[in-house]
Biopython code that builds the backbone (N, CA, C, O; Angstrom):
import numpy as np
from Bio.PDB.StructureBuilder import StructureBuilder

atoms = [
    (1, "UNK", "N", (23.603, 28.723, -42.036)),
    (1, "UNK", "CA", (24.457, 29.374, -42.995)),
    (1, "UNK", "C", (24.699, 28.486, -44.218)),
    (1, "UNK", "O", (24.834, 28.998, -45.330)),
    (2, "UNK", "N", (24.755, 27.186, -44.032)),
    (2, "UNK", "CA", (25.002, 26.252, -45.132)),
    (2, "UNK", "C", (23.899, 26.344, -46.180)),
    (2, "UNK", "O", (24.163, 26.248, -47.378)),
    (3, "UNK", "N", (22.677, 26.528, -45.727)),
    (3, "UNK", "CA", (21.548, 26.615, -46.645)),
    (3, "UNK", "C", (21.642, 27.869, -47.522)),
    (3, "UNK", "O", (21.284, 27.837, -48.700)),
    (4, "UNK", "N", (22.125, 28.972, -46.940)),
    (4, "UNK", "CA", (22.280, 30.209, -47.708)),
    (4, "UNK", "C", (23.338, 30.037, -48.800)),
    (4, "UNK", "O", (23.187, 30.565, -49.902)),
    (5, "UNK", "N", (24.399, 29.302, -48.495)),
    (5, "UNK", "CA", (25.443, 29.056, -49.499)),
    (5, "UNK", "C", (24.881, 28.215, -50.636)),
    (5, "UNK", "O", (25.184, 28.483, -51.799)),
    (6, "UNK", "N", (24.070, 27.204, -50.333)),
    (6, "UNK", "CA", (23.466, 26.372, -51.374)),
    (6, "UNK", "C", (22.535, 27.211, -52.242)),
    (6, "UNK", "O", (22.498, 27.033, -53.460)),
    (7, "UNK", "N", (21.785, 28.121, -51.630)),
    (7, "UNK", "CA", (20.903, 28.995, -52.394)),
    (7, "UNK", "C", (21.681, 29.946, -53.278)),
    (7, "UNK", "O", (21.282, 30.210, -54.412)),
    (8, "UNK", "N", (22.787, 30.461, -52.771)),
    (8, "UNK", "CA", (23.633, 31.345, -53.566)),
    (8, "UNK", "C", (24.259, 30.592, -54.733)),
    (8, "UNK", "O", (24.355, 31.126, -55.838)),
    (9, "UNK", "N", (24.681, 29.367, -54.496)),
    (9, "UNK", "CA", (25.279, 28.551, -55.558)),
    (9, "UNK", "C", (24.257, 28.292, -56.671)),
    (9, "UNK", "O", (24.584, 28.408, -57.853)),
    (10, "UNK", "N", (23.025, 27.942, -56.295)),
    (10, "UNK", "CA", (21.984, 27.712, -57.295)),
    (10, "UNK", "C", (21.677, 28.991, -58.061)),
    (10, "UNK", "O", (21.474, 28.952, -59.274)),
    (11, "UNK", "N", (21.643, 30.111, -57.373)),
    (11, "UNK", "CA", (21.385, 31.397, -58.010)),
    (11, "UNK", "C", (22.492, 31.710, -59.020)),
    (11, "UNK", "O", (22.217, 32.153, -60.135)),
    (12, "UNK", "N", (23.749, 31.475, -58.619)),
    (12, "UNK", "CA", (24.872, 31.734, -59.513)),
    (12, "UNK", "C", (24.847, 30.822, -60.737)),
    (12, "UNK", "O", (25.089, 31.270, -61.857)),
    (13, "UNK", "N", (24.554, 29.544, -60.518)),
    (13, "UNK", "CA", (24.460, 28.607, -61.650)),
    (13, "UNK", "C", (23.392, 29.077, -62.615)),
    (13, "UNK", "O", (23.605, 29.067, -63.827)),
    (14, "UNK", "N", (22.241, 29.489, -62.095)),
    (14, "UNK", "CA", (21.143, 29.939, -62.946)),
    (14, "UNK", "C", (21.556, 31.165, -63.763)),
    (14, "UNK", "O", (21.259, 31.243, -64.955)),
    (15, "UNK", "N", (22.237, 32.121, -63.130)),
    (15, "UNK", "CA", (22.608, 33.353, -63.825)),
    (15, "UNK", "C", (23.739, 33.133, -64.831)),
    (15, "UNK", "O", (23.689, 33.648, -65.948)),
    (16, "UNK", "N", (24.752, 32.373, -64.434)),
    (16, "UNK", "CA", (25.887, 32.134, -65.344)),
    (16, "UNK", "C", (25.444, 31.336, -66.560)),
    (16, "UNK", "O", (25.836, 31.652, -67.684)),
    (17, "UNK", "N", (24.639, 30.315, -66.353)),
    (17, "UNK", "CA", (24.169, 29.525, -67.495)),
    (17, "UNK", "C", (23.257, 30.353, -68.390)),
    (17, "UNK", "O", (23.303, 30.214, -69.612)),
    (18, "UNK", "N", (22.425, 31.218, -67.799)),
    (18, "UNK", "CA", (21.552, 32.072, -68.613)),
    (18, "UNK", "C", (22.370, 33.003, -69.497)),
    (18, "UNK", "O", (22.023, 33.213, -70.659)),
    (19, "UNK", "N", (23.446, 33.560, -68.964)),
    (19, "UNK", "CA", (24.296, 34.451, -69.756)),
    (19, "UNK", "C", (24.947, 33.679, -70.899)),
    (19, "UNK", "O", (24.978, 34.162, -72.031)),
    (20, "UNK", "N", (25.468, 32.481, -70.615)),
    (20, "UNK", "CA", (26.095, 31.698, -71.685)),
    (20, "UNK", "C", (25.061, 31.310, -72.747)),
    (20, "UNK", "O", (25.341, 31.401, -73.942)),
    (21, "UNK", "N", (23.881, 30.883, -72.323)),
    (21, "UNK", "CA", (22.848, 30.513, -73.283)),
    (21, "UNK", "C", (22.498, 31.692, -74.182)),
    (21, "UNK", "O", (22.357, 31.528, -75.394)),
    (22, "UNK", "N", (22.359, 32.871, -73.600)),
    (22, "UNK", "CA", (22.048, 34.062, -74.383)),
    (22, "UNK", "C", (23.167, 34.384, -75.377)),
    (22, "UNK", "O", (22.903, 34.648, -76.550)),
    (23, "UNK", "N", (24.407, 34.363, -74.906)),
    (23, "UNK", "CA", (25.534, 34.669, -75.791)),
    (23, "UNK", "C", (25.643, 33.666, -76.935)),
    (23, "UNK", "O", (25.934, 34.046, -78.070)),
    (24, "UNK", "N", (25.411, 32.395, -76.642)),
    (24, "UNK", "CA", (25.498, 31.372, -77.684)),
    (24, "UNK", "C", (24.387, 31.550, -78.714)),
    (24, "UNK", "O", (24.621, 31.399, -79.914)),
    (25, "UNK", "N", (23.185, 31.870, -78.254)),
    (25, "UNK", "CA", (22.073, 32.074, -79.191)),
    (25, "UNK", "C", (22.336, 33.294, -80.070)),
    (25, "UNK", "O", (22.047, 33.266, -81.266)),
    (26, "UNK", "N", (22.878, 34.361, -79.491)),
    (26, "UNK", "CA", (23.236, 35.538, -80.290)),
    (26, "UNK", "C", (24.314, 35.166, -81.312)),
    (26, "UNK", "O", (24.248, 35.595, -82.464)),
    (27, "UNK", "N", (25.304, 34.371, -80.896)),
    (27, "UNK", "CA", (26.339, 33.907, -81.823)),
    (27, "UNK", "C", (25.720, 33.107, -82.973)),
    (27, "UNK", "O", (26.064, 33.323, -84.135)),
    (28, "UNK", "N", (24.809, 32.184, -82.650)),
    (28, "UNK", "CA", (24.168, 31.393, -83.708)),
    (28, "UNK", "C", (23.390, 32.270, -84.672)),
    (28, "UNK", "O", (23.496, 32.110, -85.888)),
    (29, "UNK", "N", (22.608, 33.196, -84.133)),
    (29, "UNK", "CA", (21.834, 34.077, -85.008)),
    (29, "UNK", "C", (22.745, 34.896, -85.911)),
    (29, "UNK", "O", (22.485, 35.021, -87.107)),
    (30, "UNK", "N", (23.811, 35.454, -85.347)),
    (30, "UNK", "CA", (24.748, 36.242, -86.146)),
    (30, "UNK", "C", (25.416, 35.374, -87.206)),
    (30, "UNK", "O", (25.559, 35.787, -88.357)),
    (31, "UNK", "N", (25.822, 34.173, -86.813)),
    (31, "UNK", "CA", (26.488, 33.291, -87.778)),
    (31, "UNK", "C", (25.563, 32.937, -88.938)),
    (31, "UNK", "O", (25.973, 32.973, -90.098)),
    (32, "UNK", "N", (24.316, 32.594, -88.623)),
    (32, "UNK", "CA", (23.417, 32.173, -89.694)),
    (32, "UNK", "C", (22.892, 33.337, -90.514)),
    (32, "UNK", "O", (22.431, 33.139, -91.638)),
    (33, "UNK", "N", (22.953, 34.538, -89.978)),
    (33, "UNK", "CA", (22.602, 35.699, -90.795)),
    (33, "UNK", "C", (23.742, 36.091, -91.725)),
    (33, "UNK", "O", (23.508, 36.531, -92.851)),
    (34, "UNK", "N", (24.976, 35.931, -91.253)),
    (34, "UNK", "CA", (26.131, 36.364, -92.028)),
    (34, "UNK", "C", (26.723, 35.273, -92.918)),
    (34, "UNK", "O", (27.196, 35.569, -94.015)),
    (35, "UNK", "N", (26.706, 34.028, -92.470)),
    (35, "UNK", "CA", (27.361, 32.949, -93.212)),
    (35, "UNK", "C", (26.520, 31.677, -93.111)),
    (35, "UNK", "O", (26.897, 30.715, -92.441)),
    (36, "UNK", "N", (25.403, 31.695, -93.775)),
    (36, "UNK", "CA", (24.467, 30.576, -93.713)),
    (36, "UNK", "C", (25.014, 29.366, -94.470)),
    (36, "UNK", "O", (25.439, 29.499, -95.618)),
    (37, "UNK", "N", (25.007, 28.171, -93.834)),
    (37, "UNK", "CA", (25.432, 26.975, -94.573)),
    (37, "UNK", "C", (24.442, 26.699, -95.713)),
    (37, "UNK", "O", (23.227, 26.741, -95.519)),
    (38, "UNK", "N", (24.978, 26.419, -96.892)),
    (38, "UNK", "CA", (24.116, 26.243, -98.064)),
    (38, "UNK", "C", (23.801, 24.789, -98.371)),
    (38, "UNK", "O", (22.946, 24.503, -99.210)),
    (39, "UNK", "N", (24.485, 23.865, -97.700)),
    (39, "UNK", "CA", (24.235, 22.457, -97.964)),
    (39, "UNK", "C", (24.458, 21.654, -96.683)),
    (39, "UNK", "O", (24.946, 22.174, -95.679)),
    (40, "UNK", "N", (24.098, 20.402, -96.743)),
    (40, "UNK", "CA", (24.325, 19.527, -95.594)),
    (40, "UNK", "C", (25.816, 19.409, -95.298)),
    (40, "UNK", "O", (26.218, 19.416, -94.134)),
    (41, "UNK", "N", (26.634, 19.303, -96.333)),
    (41, "UNK", "CA", (28.078, 19.175, -96.127)),
    (41, "UNK", "C", (28.658, 20.417, -95.443)),
    (41, "UNK", "O", (29.529, 20.304, -94.580)),
    (42, "UNK", "N", (28.177, 21.593, -95.829)),
    (42, "UNK", "CA", (28.650, 22.825, -95.187)),
    (42, "UNK", "C", (28.210, 22.860, -93.727)),
    (42, "UNK", "O", (28.985, 23.235, -92.847)),
    (43, "UNK", "N", (26.964, 22.467, -93.475)),
    (43, "UNK", "CA", (26.453, 22.406, -92.099)),
    (43, "UNK", "C", (27.261, 21.408, -91.278)),
    (43, "UNK", "O", (27.660, 21.717, -90.155)),
    (44, "UNK", "N", (27.505, 20.236, -91.810)),
    (44, "UNK", "CA", (28.251, 19.202, -91.091)),
    (44, "UNK", "C", (29.682, 19.649, -90.830)),
    (44, "UNK", "O", (30.207, 19.422, -89.740)),
    (45, "UNK", "N", (30.314, 20.272, -91.798)),
    (45, "UNK", "CA", (31.687, 20.754, -91.609)),
    (45, "UNK", "C", (31.731, 21.818, -90.512)),
    (45, "UNK", "O", (32.664, 21.851, -89.711)),
    (46, "UNK", "N", (30.721, 22.683, -90.480)),
    (46, "UNK", "CA", (30.698, 23.729, -89.456)),
    (46, "UNK", "C", (30.504, 23.132, -88.068)),
    (46, "UNK", "O", (31.218, 23.488, -87.131)),
    (47, "UNK", "N", (29.549, 22.236, -87.936)),
    (47, "UNK", "CA", (29.242, 21.667, -86.623)),
    (47, "UNK", "C", (30.342, 20.708, -86.174)),
    (47, "UNK", "O", (30.517, 20.497, -84.974)),
    (48, "UNK", "N", (31.085, 20.125, -87.114)),
    (48, "UNK", "CA", (32.148, 19.184, -86.762)),
    (48, "UNK", "C", (33.454, 19.869, -86.400)),
    (48, "UNK", "O", (34.384, 19.212, -85.933)),
    (49, "UNK", "N", (33.543, 21.175, -86.606)),
    (49, "UNK", "CA", (34.781, 21.864, -86.227)),
    (49, "UNK", "C", (34.928, 21.837, -84.706)),
    (49, "UNK", "O", (33.933, 21.956, -83.991)),
    (50, "UNK", "N", (36.152, 21.683, -84.205)),
    (50, "UNK", "CA", (36.351, 21.514, -82.757)),
    (50, "UNK", "C", (35.812, 22.673, -81.916)),
    (50, "UNK", "O", (35.228, 22.435, -80.858)),
    (51, "UNK", "N", (35.989, 23.899, -82.352)),
    (51, "UNK", "CA", (35.539, 25.037, -81.548)),
    (51, "UNK", "C", (34.016, 25.062, -81.428)),
    (51, "UNK", "O", (33.476, 25.305, -80.349)),
    (52, "UNK", "N", (33.337, 24.812, -82.530)),
    (52, "UNK", "CA", (31.874, 24.794, -82.500)),
    (52, "UNK", "C", (31.384, 23.603, -81.695)),
    (52, "UNK", "O", (30.412, 23.719, -80.949)),
    (53, "UNK", "N", (32.042, 22.461, -81.834)),
    (53, "UNK", "CA", (31.650, 21.285, -81.058)),
    (53, "UNK", "C", (31.749, 21.531, -79.562)),
    (53, "UNK", "O", (30.858, 21.147, -78.804)),
    (54, "UNK", "N", (32.829, 22.169, -79.136)),
    (54, "UNK", "CA", (32.984, 22.483, -77.710)),
    (54, "UNK", "C", (31.925, 23.488, -77.272)),
    (54, "UNK", "O", (31.334, 23.344, -76.201)),
    (55, "UNK", "N", (31.683, 24.512, -78.103)),
    (55, "UNK", "CA", (30.687, 25.518, -77.752)),
    (55, "UNK", "C", (29.288, 24.911, -77.655)),
    (55, "UNK", "O", (28.519, 25.276, -76.765)),
    (56, "UNK", "N", (28.952, 23.997, -78.554)),
    (56, "UNK", "CA", (27.644, 23.331, -78.509)),
    (56, "UNK", "C", (27.560, 22.429, -77.278)),
    (56, "UNK", "O", (26.523, 22.377, -76.617)),
    (57, "UNK", "N", (28.656, 21.715, -76.967)),
    (57, "UNK", "CA", (28.661, 20.865, -75.775)),
    (57, "UNK", "C", (28.448, 21.698, -74.511)),
    (57, "UNK", "O", (27.655, 21.327, -73.646)),
    (58, "UNK", "N", (29.154, 22.818, -74.404)),
    (58, "UNK", "CA", (28.996, 23.690, -73.235)),
    (58, "UNK", "C", (27.579, 24.264, -73.200)),
    (58, "UNK", "O", (26.995, 24.410, -72.126)),
    (59, "UNK", "N", (27.025, 24.590, -74.370)),
    (59, "UNK", "CA", (25.646, 25.074, -74.431)),
    (59, "UNK", "C", (24.679, 24.035, -73.873)),
    (59, "UNK", "O", (23.812, 24.353, -73.059)),
    (60, "UNK", "N", (24.836, 22.796, -74.317)),
    (60, "UNK", "CA", (23.938, 21.737, -73.847)),
    (60, "UNK", "C", (24.109, 21.486, -72.348)),
    (60, "UNK", "O", (23.124, 21.295, -71.635)),
    (61, "UNK", "N", (25.345, 21.485, -71.872)),
    (61, "UNK", "CA", (25.585, 21.302, -70.438)),
    (61, "UNK", "C", (24.994, 22.457, -69.645)),
    (61, "UNK", "O", (24.398, 22.241, -68.590)),
    (62, "UNK", "N", (25.151, 23.687, -70.143)),
    (62, "UNK", "CA", (24.574, 24.846, -69.459)),
    (62, "UNK", "C", (23.055, 24.779, -69.472)),
    (62, "UNK", "O", (22.409, 25.137, -68.488)),
    (63, "UNK", "N", (22.483, 24.325, -70.575)),
    (63, "UNK", "CA", (21.031, 24.196, -70.654)),
    (63, "UNK", "C", (20.523, 23.162, -69.651)),
    (63, "UNK", "O", (19.520, 23.391, -68.974)),
    (64, "UNK", "N", (21.213, 22.026, -69.556)),
    (64, "UNK", "CA", (20.808, 20.997, -68.594)),
    (64, "UNK", "C", (20.939, 21.497, -67.154)),
    (64, "UNK", "O", (20.058, 21.245, -66.331)),
    (65, "UNK", "N", (22.026, 22.202, -66.844)),
    (65, "UNK", "CA", (22.198, 22.747, -65.489)),
    (65, "UNK", "C", (21.131, 23.790, -65.199)),
    (65, "UNK", "O", (20.590, 23.829, -64.094)),
    (66, "UNK", "N", (20.824, 24.627, -66.165)),
    (66, "UNK", "CA", (19.801, 25.653, -66.005)),
    (66, "UNK", "C", (18.430, 25.003, -65.754)),
    (66, "UNK", "O", (17.668, 25.439, -64.891)),
    (67, "UNK", "N", (18.144, 23.968, -66.519)),
    (67, "UNK", "CA", (16.885, 23.245, -66.345)),
    (67, "UNK", "C", (16.815, 22.598, -64.966)),
    (67, "UNK", "O", (15.780, 22.657, -64.302)),
    (68, "UNK", "N", (17.912, 21.982, -64.538)),
    (68, "UNK", "CA", (17.926, 21.312, -63.241)),
    (68, "UNK", "C", (17.615, 22.298, -62.117)),
    (68, "UNK", "O", (16.756, 22.030, -61.277)),
    (69, "UNK", "N", (18.302, 23.425, -62.098)),
    (69, "UNK", "CA", (18.106, 24.396, -61.015)),
    (69, "UNK", "C", (16.682, 24.947, -61.041)),
    (69, "UNK", "O", (16.024, 25.022, -60.004)),
    (70, "UNK", "N", (16.214, 25.328, -62.209)),
    (70, "UNK", "CA", (14.875, 25.909, -62.302)),
    (70, "UNK", "C", (13.770, 24.932, -61.945)),
    (70, "UNK", "O", (12.891, 25.249, -61.143)),
    (71, "UNK", "N", (13.808, 23.750, -62.535)),
    (71, "UNK", "CA", (12.761, 22.768, -62.263)),
    (71, "UNK", "C", (12.857, 22.198, -60.856)),
    (71, "UNK", "O", (11.835, 21.900, -60.237)),
    (72, "UNK", "N", (14.081, 22.041, -60.341)),
    (72, "UNK", "CA", (14.255, 21.600, -58.961)),
    (72, "UNK", "C", (13.618, 22.582, -57.990)),
    (72, "UNK", "O", (12.941, 22.180, -57.044)),
    (73, "UNK", "N", (13.835, 23.873, -58.227)),
    (73, "UNK", "CA", (13.240, 24.884, -57.354)),
    (73, "UNK", "C", (11.719, 24.870, -57.425)),
    (73, "UNK", "O", (11.051, 25.033, -56.404)),
    (74, "UNK", "N", (11.169, 24.678, -58.610)),
    (74, "UNK", "CA", (9.711, 24.592, -58.739)),
    (74, "UNK", "C", (9.182, 23.383, -57.971)),
    (74, "UNK", "O", (8.188, 23.483, -57.252)),
    (75, "UNK", "N", (9.851, 22.243, -58.129)),
    (75, "UNK", "CA", (9.417, 21.035, -57.408)),
    (75, "UNK", "C", (9.534, 21.244, -55.910)),
    (75, "UNK", "O", (8.612, 20.899, -55.170)),
    (76, "UNK", "N", (10.642, 21.799, -55.445)),
    (76, "UNK", "CA", (10.810, 22.013, -54.005)),
    (76, "UNK", "C", (9.786, 23.001, -53.457)),
    (76, "UNK", "O", (9.362, 22.868, -52.309)),
    (77, "UNK", "N", (9.381, 23.984, -54.249)),
    (77, "UNK", "CA", (8.418, 24.979, -53.783)),
    (77, "UNK", "C", (6.984, 24.476, -53.788)),
    (77, "UNK", "O", (6.208, 24.834, -52.902)),
    (78, "UNK", "N", (6.613, 23.656, -54.762)),
    (78, "UNK", "CA", (5.197, 23.341, -54.945)),
    (78, "UNK", "C", (4.811, 21.900, -54.650)),
    (78, "UNK", "O", (3.621, 21.622, -54.497)),
    (79, "UNK", "N", (5.746, 20.979, -54.563)),
    (79, "UNK", "CA", (5.414, 19.584, -54.262)),
    (79, "UNK", "C", (5.710, 19.362, -52.783)),
    (79, "UNK", "O", (6.872, 19.316, -52.380)),
    (80, "UNK", "N", (4.664, 19.225, -51.976)),
    (80, "UNK", "CA", (4.837, 19.169, -50.531)),
    (80, "UNK", "C", (5.061, 17.760, -49.962)),
    (80, "UNK", "O", (5.934, 17.603, -49.108)),
    (81, "UNK", "N", (4.322, 16.735, -50.389)),
    (81, "UNK", "CA", (4.564, 15.403, -49.801)),
    (81, "UNK", "C", (5.984, 14.920, -50.146)),
    (81, "UNK", "O", (6.394, 14.956, -51.306)),
    (82, "UNK", "N", (6.713, 14.478, -49.143)),
    (82, "UNK", "CA", (8.123, 14.131, -49.312)),
    (82, "UNK", "C", (8.330, 13.019, -50.337)),
    (82, "UNK", "O", (9.234, 13.104, -51.168)),
    (83, "UNK", "N", (7.502, 11.981, -50.284)),
    (83, "UNK", "CA", (7.671, 10.860, -51.216)),
    (83, "UNK", "C", (7.463, 11.306, -52.663)),
    (83, "UNK", "O", (8.201, 10.888, -53.555)),
    (84, "UNK", "N", (6.473, 12.142, -52.892)),
    (84, "UNK", "CA", (6.202, 12.635, -54.249)),
    (84, "UNK", "C", (7.330, 13.567, -54.693)),
    (84, "UNK", "O", (7.742, 13.544, -55.852)),
    (85, "UNK", "N", (7.822, 14.379, -53.768)),
    (85, "UNK", "CA", (8.922, 15.295, -54.085)),
    (85, "UNK", "C", (10.174, 14.520, -54.484)),
    (85, "UNK", "O", (10.821, 14.852, -55.478)),
    (86, "UNK", "N", (10.515, 13.493, -53.716)),
    (86, "UNK", "CA", (11.694, 12.679, -54.021)),
    (86, "UNK", "C", (11.519, 11.975, -55.362)),
    (86, "UNK", "O", (12.451, 11.912, -56.165)),
    (87, "UNK", "N", (10.321, 11.447, -55.599)),
    (87, "UNK", "CA", (10.064, 10.770, -56.876)),
    (87, "UNK", "C", (10.165, 11.754, -58.045)),
    (87, "UNK", "O", (10.739, 11.426, -59.084)),
    (88, "UNK", "N", (9.613, 12.947, -57.880)),
    (88, "UNK", "CA", (9.667, 13.946, -58.947)),
    (88, "UNK", "C", (11.105, 14.373, -59.217)),
    (88, "UNK", "O", (11.504, 14.517, -60.373)),
    (89, "UNK", "N", (11.884, 14.576, -58.157)),
    (89, "UNK", "CA", (13.289, 14.949, -58.342)),
    (89, "UNK", "C", (14.083, 13.820, -58.994)),
    (89, "UNK", "O", (14.959, 14.073, -59.820)),
    (90, "UNK", "N", (13.781, 12.584, -58.626)),
    (90, "UNK", "CA", (14.464, 11.445, -59.241)),
    (90, "UNK", "C", (14.123, 11.340, -60.728)),
    (90, "UNK", "O", (15.004, 11.117, -61.558)),
    (91, "UNK", "N", (12.845, 11.501, -61.055)),
    (91, "UNK", "CA", (12.441, 11.461, -62.465)),
    (91, "UNK", "C", (13.076, 12.600, -63.252)),
    (91, "UNK", "O", (13.521, 12.409, -64.383)),
    (92, "UNK", "N", (13.116, 13.778, -62.651)),
    (92, "UNK", "CA", (13.752, 14.906, -63.313)),
    (92, "UNK", "C", (15.239, 14.624, -63.547)),
    (92, "UNK", "O", (15.754, 14.856, -64.641)),
    (93, "UNK", "N", (15.916, 14.128, -62.527)),
    (93, "UNK", "CA", (17.335, 13.807, -62.667)),
    (93, "UNK", "C", (17.590, 12.766, -63.731)),
    (93, "UNK", "O", (18.497, 12.918, -64.550)),
    (94, "UNK", "N", (16.793, 11.702, -63.728)),
    (94, "UNK", "CA", (16.955, 10.662, -64.745)),
    (94, "UNK", "C", (16.666, 11.190, -66.148)),
    (94, "UNK", "O", (17.359, 10.843, -67.105)),
    (95, "UNK", "N", (15.650, 12.022, -66.262)),
    (95, "UNK", "CA", (15.331, 12.604, -67.561)),
    (95, "UNK", "C", (16.454, 13.485, -68.083)),
    (95, "UNK", "O", (16.802, 13.430, -69.262)),
    (96, "UNK", "N", (17.021, 14.301, -67.194)),
    (96, "UNK", "CA", (18.118, 15.174, -67.625)),
    (96, "UNK", "C", (19.381, 14.382, -67.944)),
    (96, "UNK", "O", (20.121, 14.740, -68.859)),
    (97, "UNK", "N", (19.632, 13.313, -67.201)),
    (97, "UNK", "CA", (20.770, 12.441, -67.530)),
    (97, "UNK", "C", (20.557, 11.796, -68.895)),
    (97, "UNK", "O", (21.493, 11.692, -69.688)),
    (98, "UNK", "N", (19.333, 11.364, -69.169)),
    (98, "UNK", "CA", (19.017, 10.795, -70.476)),
    (98, "UNK", "C", (19.214, 11.802, -71.606)),
    (98, "UNK", "O", (19.771, 11.471, -72.653)),
    (99, "UNK", "N", (18.753, 13.035, -71.385)),
    (99, "UNK", "CA", (18.955, 14.077, -72.391)),
    (99, "UNK", "C", (20.439, 14.367, -72.600)),
    (99, "UNK", "O", (20.881, 14.578, -73.729)),
    (100, "UNK", "N", (21.202, 14.378, -71.517)),
    (100, "UNK", "CA", (22.645, 14.606, -71.623)),
    (100, "UNK", "C", (23.333, 13.497, -72.400)),
    (100, "UNK", "O", (24.198, 13.764, -73.234)),
    (101, "UNK", "N", (22.954, 12.253, -72.131)),
    (101, "UNK", "CA", (23.538, 11.122, -72.862)),
    (101, "UNK", "C", (23.187, 11.193, -74.346)),
    (101, "UNK", "O", (24.024, 10.912, -75.203)),
    (102, "UNK", "N", (21.957, 11.566, -74.638)),
    (102, "UNK", "CA", (21.518, 11.701, -76.027)),
    (102, "UNK", "C", (22.316, 12.805, -76.729)),
    (102, "UNK", "O", (22.724, 12.647, -77.879)),
    (103, "UNK", "N", (22.535, 13.917, -76.033)),
    (103, "UNK", "CA", (23.310, 15.021, -76.588)),
    (103, "UNK", "C", (24.750, 14.590, -76.868)),
    (103, "UNK", "O", (25.305, 14.921, -77.916)),
    (104, "UNK", "N", (25.347, 13.864, -75.950)),
    (104, "UNK", "CA", (26.720, 13.382, -76.151)),
    (104, "UNK", "C", (26.777, 12.444, -77.352)),
    (104, "UNK", "O", (27.720, 12.503, -78.140)),
    (105, "UNK", "N", (25.790, 11.594, -77.493)),
    (105, "UNK", "CA", (25.745, 10.670, -78.635)),
    (105, "UNK", "C", (25.654, 11.433, -79.957)),
    (105, "UNK", "O", (26.333, 11.093, -80.925)),
    (106, "UNK", "N", (24.820, 12.454, -79.989)),
    (106, "UNK", "CA", (24.668, 13.255, -81.208)),
    (106, "UNK", "C", (25.975, 13.959, -81.555)),
    (106, "UNK", "O", (26.407, 13.940, -82.708)),
    (107, "UNK", "N", (26.604, 14.580, -80.559)),
    (107, "UNK", "CA", (27.854, 15.279, -80.824)),
    (107, "UNK", "C", (28.977, 14.316, -81.203)),
    (107, "UNK", "O", (29.819, 14.634, -82.043)),
    (108, "UNK", "N", (28.983, 13.150, -80.586)),
    (108, "UNK", "CA", (30.005, 12.146, -80.906)),
    (108, "UNK", "C", (29.867, 11.707, -82.370)),
    (108, "UNK", "O", (30.864, 11.580, -83.081)),
    (109, "UNK", "N", (28.648, 11.482, -82.803)),
    (109, "UNK", "CA", (28.418, 11.058, -84.190)),
    (109, "UNK", "C", (28.765, 12.169, -85.183)),
    (109, "UNK", "O", (29.221, 11.895, -86.293)),
    (110, "UNK", "N", (28.545, 13.430, -84.776)),
    (110, "UNK", "CA", (28.863, 14.545, -85.680)),
    (110, "UNK", "C", (30.357, 14.678, -85.884)),
    (110, "UNK", "O", (30.803, 15.137, -86.937)),
    (111, "UNK", "N", (31.142, 14.280, -84.883)),
    (111, "UNK", "CA", (32.589, 14.399, -84.991)),
    (111, "UNK", "C", (33.254, 13.098, -85.456)),
    (111, "UNK", "O", (34.463, 13.066, -85.688)),
    (112, "UNK", "N", (32.477, 12.044, -85.590)),
    (112, "UNK", "CA", (33.047, 10.746, -85.936)),
    (112, "UNK", "C", (33.078, 10.436, -87.365)),
    (112, "UNK", "O", (33.541, 9.363, -87.754)),
]
sb = StructureBuilder()
sb.init_structure("model")
sb.init_model(0)
sb.init_chain("A")
sb.init_seg("    ")
for serial, (resi, resn, name, xyz) in enumerate(atoms, 1):
    if name == "N":
        sb.init_residue(resn, " ", resi, " ")
    sb.init_atom(name, np.array(xyz, "f"), 0.0, 1.0, " ", f" {name:<3s}", serial, name[0])
structure = sb.get_structure()
C-alpha cells in the first residue's frame, strides 16, 4: 500500500505543477501582449515587483519538481542496473539542485 501512496503523490505533483506552469505561461503571454515592457528599466521594475518575484520563484520550483518526477520515472522505468540507476538519479538530483541554486541567485540579484 505504501508504494501506491508514493505513486499517487508523484502523480499529484506532476499534475499540480503542470497546471501552475500552464497558468503562469498564459499569464506571461497575456501580460506581454497587453503591457509589453519597452525598456530594460521597465522590464527590471516588473520582474523586481514582489508579486511577480514570488510567482516566478514558484514557477521555477514547480518546473524543477515537474522535471524531477518526470525524469525520475523515466530513469526508474528504463535504467535497469541498480548502480547505473543510482548514479543517474544522483546526477539528476545534483543537476536540479544546481539549477535551483542558479535560479535563486538570479532572482536574488533582480531584487537586490
